[in-house]
C-alpha positions in Angstrom: -38.0 -45.1 11.4 -37.1 -42.8 14.3 -36.2 -39.4 14.0 -34.2 -37.0 15.9 -35.1 -33.6 15.9 -33.9 -30.3 17.5 -35.7 -27.1 17.8 -33.6 -24.1 17.6 -34.3 -20.4 17.5 -32.0 -17.6 16.1 -30.7 -15.2 18.6 -32.2 -11.5 18.0 -31.2 -8.2 17.6 -32.4 -7.6 21.4 -30.4 -10.7 23.0 -28.2 -8.8 25.1 -31.3 -7.2 27.1 -32.3 -10.7 28.4 -33.1 -11.5 31.8 -30.3 -12.5 34.9 -31.1 -13.5 37.9 -28.7 -15.3 39.7 -25.6 -13.8 38.1 -24.3 -10.4 37.6 -25.0 -8.5 34.2 -22.3 -8.5 31.9 -22.0 -7.3 28.2 -23.0 -9.9 25.4 -21.3 -9.7 22.1 -24.7 -10.3 19.4 -22.6 -10.5 16.9 -20.3 -13.5 18.5 -23.5 -15.1 20.2 -24.9 -15.4 16.5 -21.4 -16.9 15.4 -21.5 -19.5 18.4 -25.5 -20.2 18.1 -24.4 -21.3 14.3 -21.6 -23.2 15.6 -23.7 -25.3 18.1 -26.7 -25.8 15.4 -23.9 -27.1 13.2 -22.5 -29.5 16.2 -25.9 -31.3 16.1 -26.2 -31.8 12.9 -22.8 -33.2 12.5 -24.0 -35.6 15.1 -27.3 -37.0 13.1 -29.7 -34.3 15.0 -32.0 -32.7 12.3 -32.2 -29.0 13.4 -36.1 -27.6 13.0 -35.5 -23.6 13.1 -38.6 -21.9 15.2 -39.6 -18.7 13.4 -37.8 -15.4 14.8 -39.4 -13.8 18.2 -36.9 -10.5 17.7 -39.1 -8.6 19.9 -38.4 -11.3 23.1 -34.4 -11.0 24.0 -34.7 -14.4 25.5 -36.3 -16.1 22.6 -32.9 -18.0 21.8 -33.7 -20.2 25.0 -36.2 -22.2 22.8 -35.9 -25.2 25.5 -38.1 -23.0 28.3 -41.2 -22.8 26.0 -41.7 -26.8 25.5 -41.3 -30.1 27.3 -41.4 -32.9 25.1 -42.6 -36.4 26.3 -43.1 -39.2 23.7 -45.2 -37.8 21.0 -47.0 -34.9 23.2 -45.3 -30.9 23.1 -46.3 -29.4 26.5 -46.5 -25.6 25.2 -45.4 -23.8 29.1 -46.4 -20.8 30.3 -42.9 -18.9 31.4 -42.7 -17.8 34.8 -41.4 -14.3 33.8 -44.3 -12.5 31.9 -41.8 -11.0 29.1 -41.1 -14.4 27.7 -44.6 -15.5 27.4 -45.0 -14.6 23.8 -42.2 -17.0 23.2 -44.7 -19.6 23.3 -46.5 -19.0 19.8 -44.0 -19.7 17.4 -42.9 -22.8 19.3 -46.7 -24.2 19.4 -46.9 -23.9 15.5 -43.4 -25.8 15.0 -44.1 -28.6 17.3 -47.8 -28.8 15.5 -46.1 -29.1 12.0 -44.3 -31.9 13.2 -47.5 -33.9 14.2 -47.0 -33.5 18.0 -49.9 -34.0 20.3 -49.9 -30.4 21.5 -51.2 -29.7 25.1 -50.6 -26.3 26.8 -49.9 -25.0 30.7 -53.0 -22.6 31.8 -53.1 -19.9 34.4 -52.1 -19.5 37.2 -49.9 -22.3 36.4 -46.4 -21.4 35.5 -43.9 -23.5 34.0 -40.0 -23.4 32.2 -38.8 -26.0 30.2 -35.6 -25.7 31.4 -36.9 -27.0 35.2 -37.9 -30.0 33.6 -35.2 -33.4 33.3 -36.3 -36.5 31.9 -34.4 -39.6 32.8 -35.8 -42.2 31.0 -39.3 -42.3 32.3 -38.8 -40.3 35.2 -39.3 -36.6 35.0 -37.8 -34.4 37.6 -39.6 -30.7 38.0 -38.0 -28.0 39.7 -40.4 -25.8 41.9 -38.7 -22.3 42.0 -38.4 -19.0 40.7 -39.9 -19.5 37.7 -42.3 -22.7 37.8 -45.0 -23.0 40.2 -46.8 -25.5 42.1 -49.6 -25.4 39.3 -47.1 -25.6 36.8 -45.9 -29.0 38.0 -49.4 -30.3 39.0 -50.8 -29.4 35.1 -47.1 -31.1 33.9 -47.9 -34.4 36.2 -51.6 -34.3 34.9 -50.4 -34.3 31.5 -47.8 -36.7 31.3 -48.5 -39.6 34.1 -51.3 -40.8 32.2 -48.6 -41.9 29.7 -46.6 -43.4 31.8 -44.0 -40.9 33.1 -43.3 -40.8 37.0 -43.0 -37.2 37.9 -40.6 -36.3 41.0 -40.8 -32.5 42.1 -37.8 -31.0 43.2 -37.1 -27.9 45.3 -35.0 -25.1 43.6 -33.8 -22.2 45.1 -30.0 -21.7 44.1 -30.2 -21.5 40.2 -32.5 -20.2 37.9 -33.4 -23.7 37.1 -33.2 -27.3 37.9 -30.9 -28.0 35.0 -29.1 -24.9 35.7 -27.9 -27.3 38.4 -28.1 -30.7 36.8 -28.3 -32.9 33.5 -28.1 -36.5 33.2 -25.4 -39.0 31.6 -27.2 -41.7 29.3 -26.8 -44.2 31.6 -29.3 -42.0 34.1 -26.2 -40.7 36.3 -27.2 -37.1 37.3 -24.1 -34.6 36.9 -24.2 -31.7 39.3 -22.6 -29.8 41.6 -23.8 -30.3 45.5 -24.0 -26.6 46.3 -26.3 -25.6 43.7 -28.6 -28.1 45.0 -31.7 -28.0 47.8 -31.9 -31.6 48.4 -29.1 -34.0 47.1 -30.4 -37.0 48.2 -33.0 -37.0 45.5 -31.0 -38.4 43.0 -30.3 -41.8 43.6 -27.1 -41.7 41.4 -25.1 -38.6 41.4 -21.7 -37.6 40.0 -19.8 -34.3 41.4 -18.2 -32.2 38.6 -15.7 -29.5 38.9 -17.1 -26.7 37.3 -20.5 -25.5 37.1 -21.1 -25.5 33.4 -19.8 -29.2 33.9 -23.1 -29.7 35.0 -25.1 -29.4 32.0 -24.9 -31.7 28.6 -26.8 -33.0 25.8 -27.2 -36.6 24.9 -26.2 -36.7 21.4 -26.5 -40.2 20.6 -24.4 -43.3 22.1 -21.4 -41.8 24.3 -21.6 -38.2 22.8 -22.1 -35.3 25.2 -22.5 -32.1 23.9 -20.9 -30.0 26.6 -19.7 -26.3 27.2 -16.1 -24.8 26.4 -16.0 -23.5 29.9 -16.1 -27.0 31.4 -12.7 -28.0 30.4 -11.8 -30.5 33.7 -15.7 -31.9 33.4 -15.0 -32.8 29.9 -11.7 -34.6 30.6 -13.3 -36.6 33.8 -16.3 -37.5 31.1 -13.9 -38.6 28.6 -11.9 -40.7 31.1 -15.2 -42.3 31.9 -15.7 -43.7 28.3 -17.7 -40.9 27.0 -17.1 -38.5 24.0 -17.3 -34.5 25.0 -18.4 -32.6 22.0 -17.3 -28.9 23.0 -18.9 -26.0 22.1 -18.1 -22.3 23.1 -20.7 -20.6 24.1 -19.9 -17.8 26.6 -21.8 -15.3 25.2 -25.0 -17.2 26.3 -23.7 -17.9 29.6 -23.9 -14.6 30.5 -27.1 -14.7 30.5 -27.8 -17.9 32.5 -27.6 -20.0 29.6 -26.3 -23.6 29.0 -26.1 -26.3 26.3 -29.4 -27.7 26.9 -31.3 -24.2 26.7 -30.6 -23.5 23.3 -32.3 -26.5 21.9 -35.4 -28.8 22.8 -34.6 -32.2 21.6 -37.4 -34.8 20.0 -36.4 -38.1 20.2 -39.7 -39.9 20.0 -40.9 -38.5 16.5 -41.2 -41.0 13.6 -40.6 -39.5 10.5 
Protein backbone atom coordinates (compact mmCIF):
# COMPACT_ATOMS: atom_id res chain seq x y z
CA UNK A 1 0.00 0.00 0.00
CA UNK A 2 1.16 3.63 -0.46
CA UNK A 3 3.48 4.83 2.28
CA UNK A 4 4.03 8.47 3.21
CA UNK A 5 7.62 9.02 4.26
CA UNK A 6 9.41 12.26 5.12
CA UNK A 7 13.17 12.67 5.13
CA UNK A 8 14.42 14.89 7.94
CA UNK A 9 17.88 15.76 9.24
CA UNK A 10 18.73 16.88 12.75
CA UNK A 11 20.23 20.38 13.07
CA UNK A 12 23.94 20.29 13.74
CA UNK A 13 26.08 22.23 16.24
CA UNK A 14 27.12 24.79 13.60
CA UNK A 15 23.53 25.73 12.64
CA UNK A 16 24.02 29.37 13.66
CA UNK A 17 26.69 29.69 10.92
CA UNK A 18 24.16 28.93 8.18
CA UNK A 19 24.09 31.04 5.03
CA UNK A 20 21.89 34.12 4.71
CA UNK A 21 21.45 36.08 1.48
CA UNK A 22 18.21 38.10 1.53
CA UNK A 23 17.91 38.81 5.28
CA UNK A 24 20.08 40.39 7.95
CA UNK A 25 21.94 37.88 10.11
CA UNK A 26 20.32 37.35 13.51
CA UNK A 27 21.49 35.32 16.49
CA UNK A 28 20.22 31.74 16.36
CA UNK A 29 19.45 29.82 19.55
CA UNK A 30 20.69 26.34 18.63
CA UNK A 31 19.09 24.64 21.63
CA UNK A 32 15.71 26.20 20.86
CA UNK A 33 16.15 25.25 17.19
CA UNK A 34 16.58 21.60 18.20
CA UNK A 35 13.38 21.75 20.27
CA UNK A 36 11.53 23.31 17.35
CA UNK A 37 12.88 20.69 14.95
CA UNK A 38 11.74 17.88 17.24
CA UNK A 39 8.25 19.43 17.43
CA UNK A 40 8.20 19.77 13.63
CA UNK A 41 9.10 16.09 13.21
CA UNK A 42 6.45 15.10 15.74
CA UNK A 43 3.84 17.12 13.82
CA UNK A 44 4.65 15.09 10.71
CA UNK A 45 4.35 11.81 12.60
CA UNK A 46 1.09 12.89 14.21
CA UNK A 47 -0.38 13.27 10.74
CA UNK A 48 0.60 9.82 9.46
CA UNK A 49 4.03 10.56 8.05
CA UNK A 50 6.82 8.14 8.80
CA UNK A 51 9.96 10.19 9.41
CA UNK A 52 13.26 8.88 8.05
CA UNK A 53 16.22 10.61 9.66
CA UNK A 54 19.18 11.18 7.36
CA UNK A 55 22.60 10.72 8.92
CA UNK A 56 24.13 13.84 10.49
CA UNK A 57 26.32 16.27 8.58
CA UNK A 58 27.65 18.26 11.52
CA UNK A 59 30.26 20.11 9.47
CA UNK A 60 27.51 21.54 7.24
CA UNK A 61 25.62 24.35 9.02
CA UNK A 62 22.69 24.28 6.58
CA UNK A 63 22.24 20.49 6.47
CA UNK A 64 18.95 20.64 8.41
CA UNK A 65 17.39 22.16 5.28
CA UNK A 66 17.29 18.72 3.73
CA UNK A 67 14.81 19.65 1.01
CA UNK A 68 17.56 21.36 -0.97
CA UNK A 69 19.51 18.13 -1.49
CA UNK A 70 17.02 15.97 -3.40
CA UNK A 71 13.94 16.34 -5.60
CA UNK A 72 11.45 13.48 -5.72
CA UNK A 73 9.14 12.73 -8.63
CA UNK A 74 7.27 9.44 -8.62
CA UNK A 75 9.87 6.90 -7.48
CA UNK A 76 12.89 8.82 -8.81
CA UNK A 77 15.20 10.75 -6.48
CA UNK A 78 17.18 13.47 -8.25
CA UNK A 79 20.20 14.26 -6.09
CA UNK A 80 20.89 17.95 -6.44
CA UNK A 81 24.11 19.91 -6.83
CA UNK A 82 23.49 22.88 -4.52
CA UNK A 83 24.26 26.34 -5.83
CA UNK A 84 26.26 27.18 -2.69
CA UNK A 85 29.48 25.16 -2.86
CA UNK A 86 29.64 24.81 0.92
CA UNK A 87 26.38 22.83 0.83
CA UNK A 88 27.43 20.17 -1.69
CA UNK A 89 28.75 17.69 0.91
CA UNK A 90 25.19 17.51 2.32
CA UNK A 91 23.99 15.30 -0.52
CA UNK A 92 26.02 12.20 0.35
CA UNK A 93 23.94 11.09 3.32
CA UNK A 94 20.70 11.91 1.52
CA UNK A 95 21.69 9.75 -1.44
CA UNK A 96 22.27 6.83 0.94
CA UNK A 97 18.87 7.39 2.58
CA UNK A 98 16.81 7.49 -0.62
CA UNK A 99 18.66 4.51 -2.10
CA UNK A 100 17.88 2.50 1.05
CA UNK A 101 14.18 3.25 0.51
CA UNK A 102 14.31 1.68 -2.95
CA UNK A 103 14.24 4.87 -5.00
CA UNK A 104 15.78 5.08 -8.44
CA UNK A 105 18.59 7.61 -8.08
CA UNK A 106 19.68 10.25 -10.61
CA UNK A 107 22.02 13.22 -10.22
CA UNK A 108 22.57 16.83 -11.26
CA UNK A 109 26.05 17.06 -12.79
CA UNK A 110 28.51 19.93 -13.23
CA UNK A 111 28.01 22.59 -14.57
CA UNK A 112 24.42 22.29 -13.40
CA UNK A 113 23.34 23.61 -10.02
CA UNK A 114 19.95 22.96 -8.46
CA UNK A 115 18.50 23.52 -4.98
CA UNK A 116 15.42 21.54 -4.06
CA UNK A 117 13.90 24.69 -2.56
CA UNK A 118 13.60 25.98 -6.13
CA UNK A 119 11.26 23.13 -7.12
CA UNK A 120 7.49 23.24 -6.59
CA UNK A 121 5.41 20.27 -7.74
CA UNK A 122 1.71 20.76 -8.45
CA UNK A 123 0.41 17.43 -9.68
CA UNK A 124 2.50 16.61 -12.74
CA UNK A 125 3.52 20.23 -13.25
CA UNK A 126 6.96 21.08 -11.87
CA UNK A 127 7.86 24.74 -11.44
CA UNK A 128 11.61 25.34 -11.22
CA UNK A 129 13.03 28.62 -10.00
CA UNK A 130 15.96 29.89 -12.05
CA UNK A 131 17.88 32.24 -9.77
CA UNK A 132 20.79 32.54 -7.39
CA UNK A 133 21.10 28.87 -6.48
CA UNK A 134 19.72 27.08 -9.57
CA UNK A 135 21.20 27.69 -13.02
CA UNK A 136 20.01 27.00 -16.56
CA UNK A 137 21.96 23.73 -16.81
CA UNK A 138 20.32 22.52 -13.61
CA UNK A 139 16.87 23.29 -15.02
CA UNK A 140 17.74 21.45 -18.22
CA UNK A 141 18.95 18.37 -16.33
CA UNK A 142 15.84 18.28 -14.16
CA UNK A 143 13.71 18.51 -17.28
CA UNK A 144 15.65 15.63 -18.86
CA UNK A 145 15.18 13.49 -15.72
CA UNK A 146 11.45 14.04 -15.16
CA UNK A 147 9.77 14.91 -18.46
CA UNK A 148 10.11 11.33 -19.76
CA UNK A 149 8.18 10.25 -16.64
CA UNK A 150 5.23 12.51 -17.51
CA UNK A 151 6.16 15.77 -15.84
CA UNK A 152 5.63 19.20 -17.37
CA UNK A 153 8.51 21.45 -16.32
CA UNK A 154 8.07 25.24 -16.22
CA UNK A 155 11.08 27.46 -15.50
CA UNK A 156 10.37 30.54 -13.36
CA UNK A 157 12.72 33.51 -12.93
CA UNK A 158 13.62 34.13 -9.26
CA UNK A 159 15.54 37.22 -8.19
CA UNK A 160 13.74 38.66 -5.12
CA UNK A 161 14.00 35.69 -2.74
CA UNK A 162 16.43 32.86 -2.00
CA UNK A 163 14.37 30.06 -3.59
CA UNK A 164 11.16 29.75 -5.56
CA UNK A 165 9.53 28.16 -2.50
CA UNK A 166 10.63 31.14 -0.43
CA UNK A 167 7.89 32.93 -2.38
CA UNK A 168 5.21 30.34 -3.17
CA UNK A 169 3.79 26.95 -2.33
CA UNK A 170 0.51 25.31 -3.38
CA UNK A 171 -2.75 24.23 -1.77
CA UNK A 172 -4.14 20.71 -2.37
CA UNK A 173 -6.29 21.97 -5.26
CA UNK A 174 -3.25 23.48 -7.00
CA UNK A 175 -3.93 27.10 -6.06
CA UNK A 176 -0.62 28.92 -5.58
CA UNK A 177 -0.08 30.76 -2.28
CA UNK A 178 2.28 33.71 -2.19
CA UNK A 179 2.92 37.43 -2.13
CA UNK A 180 3.04 39.34 -5.40
CA UNK A 181 6.02 41.58 -4.41
CA UNK A 182 8.23 38.49 -4.02
CA UNK A 183 7.52 37.17 -7.52
CA UNK A 184 9.22 38.17 -10.75
CA UNK A 185 6.38 36.99 -13.03
CA UNK A 186 3.14 36.32 -11.09
CA UNK A 187 1.26 35.70 -14.36
CA UNK A 188 3.02 32.32 -14.74
CA UNK A 189 0.65 30.87 -12.13
CA UNK A 190 -2.95 30.30 -13.31
CA UNK A 191 -4.61 30.33 -9.86
CA UNK A 192 -3.04 32.59 -7.26
CA UNK A 193 -4.12 33.39 -3.70
CA UNK A 194 -2.30 36.33 -2.05
CA UNK A 195 -1.42 35.85 1.63
CA UNK A 196 -1.10 38.57 4.30
CA UNK A 197 2.32 37.48 5.66
CA UNK A 198 5.55 36.47 3.96
CA UNK A 199 5.80 33.25 5.94
CA UNK A 200 2.21 32.50 4.96
CA UNK A 201 3.51 31.68 1.49
CA UNK A 202 4.77 28.36 2.83
CA UNK A 203 2.60 25.35 3.61
CA UNK A 204 3.27 21.62 3.69
CA UNK A 205 0.42 19.39 2.52
CA UNK A 206 -0.09 16.83 5.28
CA UNK A 207 -3.03 15.05 3.66
CA UNK A 208 -6.70 15.92 3.27
CA UNK A 209 -7.27 19.57 4.22
CA UNK A 210 -4.43 19.65 6.74
CA UNK A 211 -1.68 22.21 6.13
CA UNK A 212 1.52 22.61 8.14
CA UNK A 213 2.18 26.34 8.55
CA UNK A 214 4.56 28.48 10.61
CA UNK A 215 3.43 30.19 13.82
CA UNK A 216 4.69 33.47 12.32
CA UNK A 217 1.75 33.51 9.88
CA UNK A 218 -1.36 33.67 12.12
CA UNK A 219 -3.39 35.82 9.70
CA UNK A 220 -2.72 33.40 6.85
CA UNK A 221 -3.63 30.43 9.07
CA UNK A 222 -6.90 32.16 9.93
CA UNK A 223 -7.61 32.86 6.25
CA UNK A 224 -6.92 29.26 5.27
CA UNK A 225 -9.12 27.94 8.09
CA UNK A 226 -11.91 30.21 6.86
CA UNK A 227 -11.52 28.59 3.42
CA UNK A 228 -12.06 25.12 4.90
CA UNK A 229 -8.47 24.03 5.49
CA UNK A 230 -7.07 22.77 8.79
CA UNK A 231 -3.87 24.63 9.72
CA UNK A 232 -1.35 22.71 11.81
CA UNK A 233 0.88 25.35 13.39
CA UNK A 234 4.56 24.87 14.25
CA UNK A 235 7.05 27.41 15.59
CA UNK A 236 10.21 27.48 13.45
CA UNK A 237 11.46 30.96 14.41
CA UNK A 238 15.13 29.94 14.66
CA UNK A 239 15.11 28.46 11.16
CA UNK A 240 13.33 31.50 9.73
CA UNK A 241 16.37 33.55 10.82
CA UNK A 242 18.31 31.48 8.25
CA UNK A 243 15.69 31.92 5.49
CA UNK A 244 14.20 28.53 6.30
CA UNK A 245 10.51 27.65 6.16
CA UNK A 246 8.24 24.67 6.83
CA UNK A 247 8.90 23.10 3.43
CA UNK A 248 12.69 22.99 3.58
CA UNK A 249 12.96 21.01 6.83
CA UNK A 250 11.74 17.80 5.18
CA UNK A 251 11.38 15.96 1.88
CA UNK A 252 7.91 14.50 1.55
CA UNK A 253 7.83 11.21 -0.38
CA UNK A 254 4.25 10.30 -1.31
CA UNK A 255 4.77 7.88 -4.16
CA UNK A 256 6.76 5.12 -2.46
CA UNK A 257 5.24 1.73 -1.80
CA UNK A 258 5.88 -0.27 1.34
